[in-house]
Biopython code that builds the backbone (N, CA, C, O; Angstrom):
import numpy as np
from Bio.PDB.StructureBuilder import StructureBuilder

atoms = [
    (1, "MET", "N", (-87.041, 36.325, -1.500)),
    (1, "MET", "CA", (-86.749, 35.281, -2.435)),
    (1, "MET", "C", (-87.892, 35.118, -3.298)),
    (1, "MET", "O", (-88.980, 35.397, -2.796)),
    (2, "LYS", "N", (-87.865, 34.685, -4.613)),
    (2, "LYS", "CA", (-88.931, 34.434, -5.475)),
    (2, "LYS", "C", (-88.817, 33.331, -6.157)),
    (2, "LYS", "O", (-87.792, 33.182, -6.823)),
    (3, "ALA", "N", (-89.685, 32.455, -6.156)),
    (3, "ALA", "CA", (-89.672, 31.174, -6.667)),
    (3, "ALA", "C", (-90.853, 30.941, -7.766)),
    (3, "ALA", "O", (-92.000, 30.871, -7.322)),
    (4, "GLU", "N", (-90.656, 30.819, -9.134)),
    (4, "GLU", "CA", (-91.626, 30.401, -9.978)),
    (4, "GLU", "C", (-92.240, 29.045, -9.667)),
    (4, "GLU", "O", (-91.493, 28.140, -9.292)),
    (5, "VAL", "N", (-93.506, 28.845, -9.793)),
    (5, "VAL", "CA", (-94.396, 27.739, -9.478)),
    (5, "VAL", "C", (-94.815, 27.386, -10.987)),
    (5, "VAL", "O", (-95.110, 28.222, -11.842)),
    (6, "PHE", "N", (-94.786, 25.926, -11.165)),
    (6, "PHE", "CA", (-95.128, 25.339, -12.286)),
    (6, "PHE", "C", (-96.095, 24.494, -12.227)),
    (6, "PHE", "O", (-96.063, 23.638, -11.343)),
    (7, "VAL", "N", (-97.215, 24.544, -13.184)),
    (7, "VAL", "CA", (-98.122, 23.270, -13.021)),
    (7, "VAL", "C", (-98.205, 22.820, -14.420)),
    (7, "VAL", "O", (-98.556, 23.563, -15.337)),
    (8, "ASN", "N", (-97.780, 21.236, -14.599)),
    (8, "ASN", "CA", (-97.763, 20.779, -15.945)),
    (8, "ASN", "C", (-97.155, 21.412, -17.148)),
    (8, "ASN", "O", (-97.551, 21.496, -18.311)),
    (9, "GLY", "N", (-95.977, 21.873, -16.486)),
    (9, "GLY", "CA", (-94.923, 22.674, -17.233)),
    (9, "GLY", "C", (-95.487, 24.228, -17.720)),
    (9, "GLY", "O", (-95.068, 24.810, -18.721)),
    (10, "VAL", "N", (-96.390, 24.691, -16.910)),
    (10, "VAL", "CA", (-96.674, 26.096, -17.325)),
    (10, "VAL", "C", (-96.751, 26.876, -16.246)),
    (10, "VAL", "O", (-97.352, 26.429, -15.269)),
    (11, "LEU", "N", (-96.137, 28.258, -16.189)),
    (11, "LEU", "CA", (-95.890, 29.189, -15.116)),
    (11, "LEU", "C", (-97.173, 29.414, -14.580)),
    (11, "LEU", "O", (-97.986, 30.050, -15.250)),
    (12, "ASP", "N", (-97.531, 28.891, -13.233)),
    (12, "ASP", "CA", (-98.575, 29.211, -12.697)),
    (12, "ASP", "C", (-98.588, 30.311, -11.753)),
    (12, "ASP", "O", (-99.649, 30.888, -11.515)),
    (13, "GLY", "N", (-97.504, 30.652, -11.193)),
    (13, "GLY", "CA", (-97.390, 31.703, -10.242)),
    (13, "GLY", "C", (-96.118, 31.997, -9.558)),
    (13, "GLY", "O", (-95.055, 31.633, -10.062)),
    (14, "TYR", "N", (-96.171, 32.717, -8.295)),
    (14, "TYR", "CA", (-94.789, 32.977, -7.867)),
    (14, "TYR", "C", (-95.004, 32.595, -6.292)),
    (14, "TYR", "O", (-96.106, 32.666, -5.749)),
    (15, "HIS", "N", (-93.966, 32.235, -5.717)),
    (15, "HIS", "CA", (-93.977, 31.666, -4.324)),
    (15, "HIS", "C", (-92.519, 32.677, -3.607)),
    (15, "HIS", "O", (-91.365, 32.756, -4.028)),
    (16, "TYR", "N", (-93.060, 33.230, -2.602)),
    (16, "TYR", "CA", (-91.992, 34.062, -1.968)),
    (16, "TYR", "C", (-91.514, 33.282, -0.758)),
    (16, "TYR", "O", (-92.131, 32.327, -0.285)),
    (17, "SER", "N", (-90.182, 33.840, -0.217)),
    (17, "SER", "CA", (-89.917, 33.179, 1.040)),
    (17, "SER", "C", (-88.500, 34.186, 1.331)),
    (17, "SER", "O", (-88.086, 34.954, 0.463)),
    (18, "ASN", "N", (-87.949, 34.067, 2.474)),
    (18, "ASN", "CA", (-86.956, 35.000, 2.933)),
    (18, "ASN", "C", (-85.537, 34.439, 3.105)),
    (18, "ASN", "O", (-85.399, 33.255, 3.414)),
    (19, "ARG", "N", (-84.554, 35.182, 2.929)),
    (19, "ARG", "CA", (-83.404, 34.684, 3.227)),
    (19, "ARG", "C", (-82.690, 35.444, 4.343)),
    (19, "ARG", "O", (-82.584, 36.660, 4.178)),
    (20, "LEU", "N", (-82.194, 34.916, 5.431)),
    (20, "LEU", "CA", (-81.644, 35.855, 6.538)),
    (20, "LEU", "C", (-80.225, 36.106, 5.954)),
    (20, "LEU", "O", (-79.607, 35.528, 5.060)),
    (21, "PRO", "N", (-79.849, 37.369, 6.912)),
    (21, "PRO", "CA", (-78.490, 37.767, 6.575)),
    (21, "PRO", "C", (-77.335, 36.658, 6.530)),
    (21, "PRO", "O", (-76.314, 36.766, 5.851)),
    (22, "CYS", "N", (-77.692, 35.440, 7.461)),
    (22, "CYS", "CA", (-76.540, 34.611, 7.602)),
    (22, "CYS", "C", (-76.646, 33.585, 6.383)),
    (22, "CYS", "O", (-75.834, 32.661, 6.316)),
    (23, "GLY", "N", (-77.743, 33.758, 5.323)),
    (23, "GLY", "CA", (-77.755, 32.761, 4.374)),
    (23, "GLY", "C", (-78.953, 31.992, 4.435)),
    (23, "GLY", "O", (-79.576, 31.794, 3.391)),
    (24, "GLN", "N", (-79.392, 31.495, 5.608)),
    (24, "GLN", "CA", (-80.436, 30.548, 6.013)),
    (24, "GLN", "C", (-81.851, 30.880, 5.202)),
    (24, "GLN", "O", (-82.343, 31.983, 5.438)),
    (25, "LEU", "N", (-82.468, 30.102, 4.364)),
    (25, "LEU", "CA", (-83.676, 30.232, 3.815)),
    (25, "LEU", "C", (-84.570, 30.081, 4.722)),
    (25, "LEU", "O", (-84.413, 29.060, 5.391)),
    (26, "VAL", "N", (-85.698, 30.905, 5.068)),
    (26, "VAL", "CA", (-86.751, 30.827, 5.921)),
    (26, "VAL", "C", (-88.118, 30.719, 4.987)),
    (26, "VAL", "O", (-88.497, 31.667, 4.300)),
    (27, "ASP", "N", (-88.712, 29.629, 5.037)),
    (27, "ASP", "CA", (-90.024, 29.426, 3.798)),
    (27, "ASP", "C", (-90.999, 28.683, 4.998)),
    (27, "ASP", "O", (-90.771, 27.496, 5.228)),
    (28, "LEU", "N", (-91.979, 29.312, 5.687)),
    (28, "LEU", "CA", (-92.927, 28.626, 6.485)),
    (28, "LEU", "C", (-94.062, 28.315, 5.741)),
    (28, "LEU", "O", (-94.926, 27.708, 6.373)),
    (29, "THR", "N", (-94.300, 28.561, 4.576)),
    (29, "THR", "CA", (-95.398, 28.211, 3.921)),
    (29, "THR", "C", (-95.432, 27.429, 2.623)),
    (29, "THR", "O", (-96.393, 27.287, 1.867)),
    (30, "VAL", "N", (-94.072, 26.899, 2.494)),
    (30, "VAL", "CA", (-93.955, 25.743, 1.254)),
    (30, "VAL", "C", (-94.819, 24.596, 1.340)),
    (30, "VAL", "O", (-95.187, 23.974, 0.343)),
    (31, "ASP", "N", (-95.206, 24.258, 2.725)),
    (31, "ASP", "CA", (-95.935, 22.892, 2.541)),
    (31, "ASP", "C", (-97.583, 23.122, 2.042)),
    (31, "ASP", "O", (-98.489, 22.306, 2.209)),
    (32, "GLN", "N", (-97.687, 24.400, 1.419)),
    (32, "GLN", "CA", (-99.021, 24.571, 1.021)),
    (32, "GLN", "C", (-99.333, 24.081, -0.639)),
    (32, "GLN", "O", (-100.389, 24.144, -1.269)),
    (33, "PHE", "N", (-98.123, 23.628, -1.016)),
    (33, "PHE", "CA", (-98.110, 23.335, -2.569)),
    (33, "PHE", "C", (-98.465, 21.586, -2.589)),
    (33, "PHE", "O", (-98.272, 20.788, -1.672)),
    (34, "TYR", "N", (-98.959, 21.358, -3.758)),
    (34, "TYR", "CA", (-99.492, 19.964, -3.975)),
    (34, "TYR", "C", (-98.354, 19.291, -5.000)),
    (34, "TYR", "O", (-97.667, 20.011, -5.725)),
    (35, "ASP", "N", (-98.232, 17.876, -4.986)),
    (35, "ASP", "CA", (-97.342, 17.356, -5.798)),
    (35, "ASP", "C", (-97.175, 17.674, -7.030)),
    (35, "ASP", "O", (-96.081, 17.578, -7.587)),
    (36, "HIS", "N", (-98.419, 18.160, -7.700)),
    (36, "HIS", "CA", (-98.174, 18.700, -9.300)),
    (36, "HIS", "C", (-97.891, 20.086, -9.263)),
    (36, "HIS", "O", (-97.956, 20.689, -10.334)),
    (37, "GLU", "N", (-97.600, 20.687, -8.268)),
    (37, "GLU", "CA", (-96.827, 21.904, -8.398)),
    (37, "GLU", "C", (-95.422, 21.745, -8.127)),
    (37, "GLU", "O", (-94.999, 21.088, -7.176)),
    (38, "HIS", "N", (-94.562, 22.460, -9.126)),
    (38, "HIS", "CA", (-93.237, 22.532, -8.779)),
    (38, "HIS", "C", (-92.692, 23.918, -8.672)),
    (38, "HIS", "O", (-92.834, 24.905, -9.395)),
    (39, "LEU", "N", (-92.047, 23.721, -7.602)),
    (39, "LEU", "CA", (-91.417, 25.132, -7.347)),
    (39, "LEU", "C", (-89.921, 25.292, -8.104)),
    (39, "LEU", "O", (-89.239, 24.270, -8.178)),
    (40, "GLN", "N", (-89.494, 26.302, -8.558)),
    (40, "GLN", "CA", (-88.094, 26.307, -9.045)),
    (40, "GLN", "C", (-87.039, 26.932, -7.863)),
    (40, "GLN", "O", (-87.477, 27.638, -6.954)),
    (41, "PRO", "N", (-85.770, 26.628, -7.969)),
    (41, "PRO", "CA", (-85.141, 27.430, -7.066)),
    (41, "PRO", "C", (-85.257, 28.793, -6.837)),
    (41, "PRO", "O", (-85.141, 29.525, -7.820)),
    (42, "PRO", "N", (-85.470, 29.314, -5.704)),
    (42, "PRO", "CA", (-85.581, 30.576, -5.401)),
    (42, "PRO", "C", (-84.631, 31.634, -5.713)),
    (42, "PRO", "O", (-83.436, 31.442, -5.486)),
    (43, "GLU", "N", (-85.048, 32.748, -6.217)),
    (43, "GLU", "CA", (-84.057, 33.658, -6.706)),
    (43, "GLU", "C", (-84.096, 35.044, -6.107)),
    (43, "GLU", "O", (-85.195, 35.593, -6.189)),
    (44, "PRO", "N", (-83.049, 35.781, -5.473)),
    (44, "PRO", "CA", (-83.416, 37.035, -5.039)),
    (44, "PRO", "C", (-84.387, 38.146, -5.694)),
    (44, "PRO", "O", (-84.393, 38.429, -6.892)),
    (45, "SER", "N", (-85.208, 38.728, -4.702)),
    (45, "SER", "CA", (-86.309, 39.431, -5.342)),
    (45, "SER", "C", (-86.318, 40.690, -4.499)),
    (45, "SER", "O", (-85.968, 40.536, -3.329)),
    (46, "ALA", "N", (-86.674, 41.964, -4.907)),
    (46, "ALA", "CA", (-86.849, 43.142, -4.333)),
    (46, "ALA", "C", (-88.273, 42.992, -3.529)),
    (46, "ALA", "O", (-89.228, 42.438, -4.074)),
    (47, "ARG", "N", (-88.339, 43.430, -2.427)),
    (47, "ARG", "CA", (-89.787, 43.479, -1.879)),
    (47, "ARG", "C", (-90.504, 44.514, -2.613)),
    (47, "ARG", "O", (-89.941, 45.506, -3.076)),
    (48, "ALA", "N", (-91.845, 44.255, -2.723)),
    (48, "ALA", "CA", (-92.679, 44.879, -3.585)),
    (48, "ALA", "C", (-93.258, 46.065, -2.523)),
    (48, "ALA", "O", (-93.702, 45.885, -1.389)),
    (49, "ALA", "N", (-93.128, 47.157, -3.158)),
    (49, "ALA", "CA", (-93.617, 48.592, -2.364)),
    (49, "ALA", "C", (-94.990, 48.508, -1.912)),
    (49, "ALA", "O", (-95.337, 49.395, -1.132)),
    (50, "LYS", "N", (-95.767, 47.713, -2.205)),
    (50, "LYS", "CA", (-97.220, 47.298, -1.772)),
    (50, "LYS", "C", (-97.692, 45.933, -1.909)),
    (50, "LYS", "O", (-97.147, 45.046, -2.566)),
    (51, "LEU", "N", (-98.747, 45.850, -1.233)),
    (51, "LEU", "CA", (-99.095, 44.222, -1.080)),
    (51, "LEU", "C", (-99.711, 43.981, -2.457)),
    (51, "LEU", "O", (-100.391, 44.765, -3.119)),
    (52, "PRO", "N", (-99.279, 42.558, -2.793)),
    (52, "PRO", "CA", (-99.878, 42.038, -4.156)),
    (52, "PRO", "C", (-101.328, 42.262, -4.403)),
    (52, "PRO", "O", (-102.011, 42.171, -3.382)),
    (53, "LEU", "N", (-102.054, 42.568, -5.644)),
    (53, "LEU", "CA", (-103.375, 42.398, -5.703)),
    (53, "LEU", "C", (-104.223, 41.291, -5.324)),
    (53, "LEU", "O", (-105.331, 41.327, -4.788)),
    (54, "HIS", "N", (-103.404, 40.127, -5.751)),
    (54, "HIS", "CA", (-103.982, 38.756, -5.242)),
    (54, "HIS", "C", (-103.184, 38.125, -4.390)),
    (54, "HIS", "O", (-101.998, 37.930, -4.660)),
    (55, "GLY", "N", (-103.806, 37.688, -3.135)),
    (55, "GLY", "CA", (-102.799, 37.058, -2.278)),
    (55, "GLY", "C", (-102.154, 37.766, -1.118)),
    (55, "GLY", "O", (-101.162, 37.365, -0.509)),
    (56, "ALA", "N", (-102.897, 38.967, -0.863)),
    (56, "ALA", "CA", (-102.405, 39.991, -0.040)),
    (56, "ALA", "C", (-102.600, 39.393, 1.523)),
    (56, "ALA", "O", (-101.836, 39.752, 2.419)),
    (57, "ASP", "N", (-103.678, 38.463, 1.756)),
    (57, "ASP", "CA", (-103.927, 37.881, 2.915)),
    (57, "ASP", "C", (-102.646, 36.859, 3.230)),
    (57, "ASP", "O", (-102.052, 36.963, 4.303)),
    (58, "ARG", "N", (-102.278, 35.928, 2.298)),
    (58, "ARG", "CA", (-101.218, 35.265, 2.282)),
    (58, "ARG", "C", (-99.906, 35.887, 2.575)),
    (58, "ARG", "O", (-99.114, 35.202, 3.222)),
    (59, "TYR", "N", (-99.510, 37.194, 2.167)),
    (59, "TYR", "CA", (-98.455, 37.880, 2.161)),
    (59, "TYR", "C", (-98.369, 38.118, 3.834)),
    (59, "TYR", "O", (-97.368, 37.837, 4.492)),
    (60, "VAL", "N", (-99.419, 38.600, 4.307)),
    (60, "VAL", "CA", (-99.564, 39.212, 5.746)),
    (60, "VAL", "C", (-99.274, 38.136, 6.561)),
    (60, "VAL", "O", (-98.377, 38.297, 7.389)),
    (61, "LEU", "N", (-99.952, 36.865, 6.493)),
    (61, "LEU", "CA", (-99.568, 35.704, 7.116)),
    (61, "LEU", "C", (-98.082, 35.149, 7.104)),
    (61, "LEU", "O", (-97.461, 34.731, 8.082)),
    (62, "LEU", "N", (-97.638, 35.233, 5.784)),
    (62, "LEU", "CA", (-96.095, 35.114, 5.674)),
    (62, "LEU", "C", (-95.215, 36.049, 6.454)),
    (62, "LEU", "O", (-94.179, 35.650, 6.986)),
    (63, "LYS", "N", (-95.591, 37.183, 6.516)),
    (63, "LYS", "CA", (-94.801, 38.108, 7.127)),
    (63, "LYS", "C", (-94.997, 37.777, 8.689)),
    (63, "LYS", "O", (-93.950, 37.739, 9.335)),
    (64, "GLU", "N", (-96.222, 37.528, 9.399)),
    (64, "GLU", "CA", (-96.457, 37.135, 10.751)),
    (64, "GLU", "C", (-95.502, 36.227, 11.277)),
    (64, "GLU", "O", (-94.712, 36.335, 12.215)),
    (65, "ARG", "N", (-95.809, 35.036, 10.241)),
    (65, "ARG", "CA", (-94.886, 33.951, 10.530)),
    (65, "ARG", "C", (-93.358, 34.014, 10.679)),
    (65, "ARG", "O", (-92.657, 33.528, 11.566)),
    (66, "VAL", "N", (-93.032, 34.688, 9.659)),
    (66, "VAL", "CA", (-91.575, 35.211, 9.816)),
    (66, "VAL", "C", (-90.950, 35.853, 10.795)),
    (66, "VAL", "O", (-89.895, 35.494, 11.319)),
    (67, "ASP", "N", (-91.714, 36.996, 11.110)),
    (67, "ASP", "CA", (-91.600, 37.660, 12.394)),
    (67, "ASP", "C", (-91.678, 36.969, 13.451)),
    (67, "ASP", "O", (-90.939, 37.348, 14.359)),
    (68, "ALA", "N", (-92.406, 35.961, 13.680)),
    (68, "ALA", "CA", (-92.569, 35.156, 14.988)),
    (68, "ALA", "C", (-91.282, 34.093, 14.860)),
    (68, "ALA", "O", (-90.565, 33.918, 15.845)),
    (69, "ALA", "N", (-91.094, 33.584, 13.951)),
    (69, "ALA", "CA", (-90.017, 32.820, 13.857)),
    (69, "ALA", "C", (-88.656, 33.449, 14.076)),
    (69, "ALA", "O", (-87.872, 32.784, 14.754)),
    (70, "LEU", "N", (-88.292, 34.488, 13.666)),
    (70, "LEU", "CA", (-87.189, 35.463, 13.795)),
    (70, "LEU", "C", (-87.188, 35.772, 15.323)),
    (70, "LEU", "O", (-86.159, 35.733, 15.998)),
    (71, "GLU", "N", (-88.286, 36.049, 15.761)),
    (71, "GLU", "CA", (-88.392, 36.398, 17.337)),
    (71, "GLU", "C", (-88.078, 35.282, 18.237)),
    (71, "GLU", "O", (-87.607, 35.503, 19.352)),
    (72, "GLN", "N", (-88.372, 33.800, 17.708)),
    (72, "GLN", "CA", (-88.373, 32.759, 18.494)),
    (72, "GLN", "C", (-86.627, 32.464, 18.398)),
    (72, "GLN", "O", (-86.016, 32.284, 19.451)),
    (73, "ALA", "N", (-86.074, 32.440, 17.394)),
    (73, "ALA", "CA", (-84.680, 32.551, 17.075)),
    (73, "ALA", "C", (-83.882, 33.009, 17.807)),
    (73, "ALA", "O", (-82.913, 32.415, 18.281)),
    (74, "THR", "N", (-84.298, 34.481, 18.042)),
    (74, "THR", "CA", (-83.357, 35.210, 18.647)),
    (74, "THR", "C", (-83.536, 35.262, 20.216)),
    (74, "THR", "O", (-82.887, 36.037, 20.918)),
    (75, "LYS", "N", (-84.405, 34.437, 20.670)),
    (75, "LYS", "CA", (-84.686, 34.361, 22.154)),
    (75, "LYS", "C", (-83.442, 33.726, 22.602)),
    (75, "LYS", "O", (-82.982, 32.885, 21.830)),
    (76, "TRP", "N", (-82.789, 33.958, 23.714)),
    (76, "TRP", "CA", (-81.634, 33.341, 24.157)),
    (76, "TRP", "C", (-82.230, 32.429, 25.353)),
    (76, "TRP", "O", (-83.071, 32.855, 26.145)),
    (77, "SER", "N", (-81.644, 31.007, 25.390)),
    (77, "SER", "CA", (-82.160, 30.187, 26.480)),
    (77, "SER", "C", (-81.050, 29.745, 27.282)),
    (77, "SER", "O", (-80.369, 28.762, 26.989)),
    (78, "GLY", "N", (-80.866, 30.474, 28.297)),
    (78, "GLY", "CA", (-79.756, 30.305, 28.985)),
    (78, "GLY", "C", (-79.747, 29.313, 30.016)),
    (78, "GLY", "O", (-80.787, 28.732, 30.326)),
    (79, "PRO", "N", (-78.547, 29.051, 30.622)),
    (79, "PRO", "CA", (-78.562, 28.144, 31.912)),
    (79, "PRO", "C", (-79.861, 28.079, 32.739)),
    (79, "PRO", "O", (-79.914, 27.383, 33.752)),
]
sb = StructureBuilder()
sb.init_structure("model")
sb.init_model(0)
sb.init_chain("A")
sb.init_seg("    ")
for serial, (resi, resn, name, xyz) in enumerate(atoms, 1):
    if name == "N":
        sb.init_residue(resn, " ", resi, " ")
    sb.init_atom(name, np.array(xyz, "f"), 0.0, 1.0, " ", f" {name:<3s}", serial, name[0])
structure = sb.get_structure()
């Protein structure tokens, strides 16, 4: 998912998150934004074929966090 980020009414960048097949939005990095940064509702976006020129480290961190959250969510905690 891709959301536009606006600062003072001007497009400042994009924020990416994931939507699971069940429809649940997973956004583990949304807390990085300040009050003056406004995210628009996310829209579906195709995954980039390569890492972005700027923010590749944040992309990798997001992927690691999503992978960890998905792994945790799929663990069964039986009786």
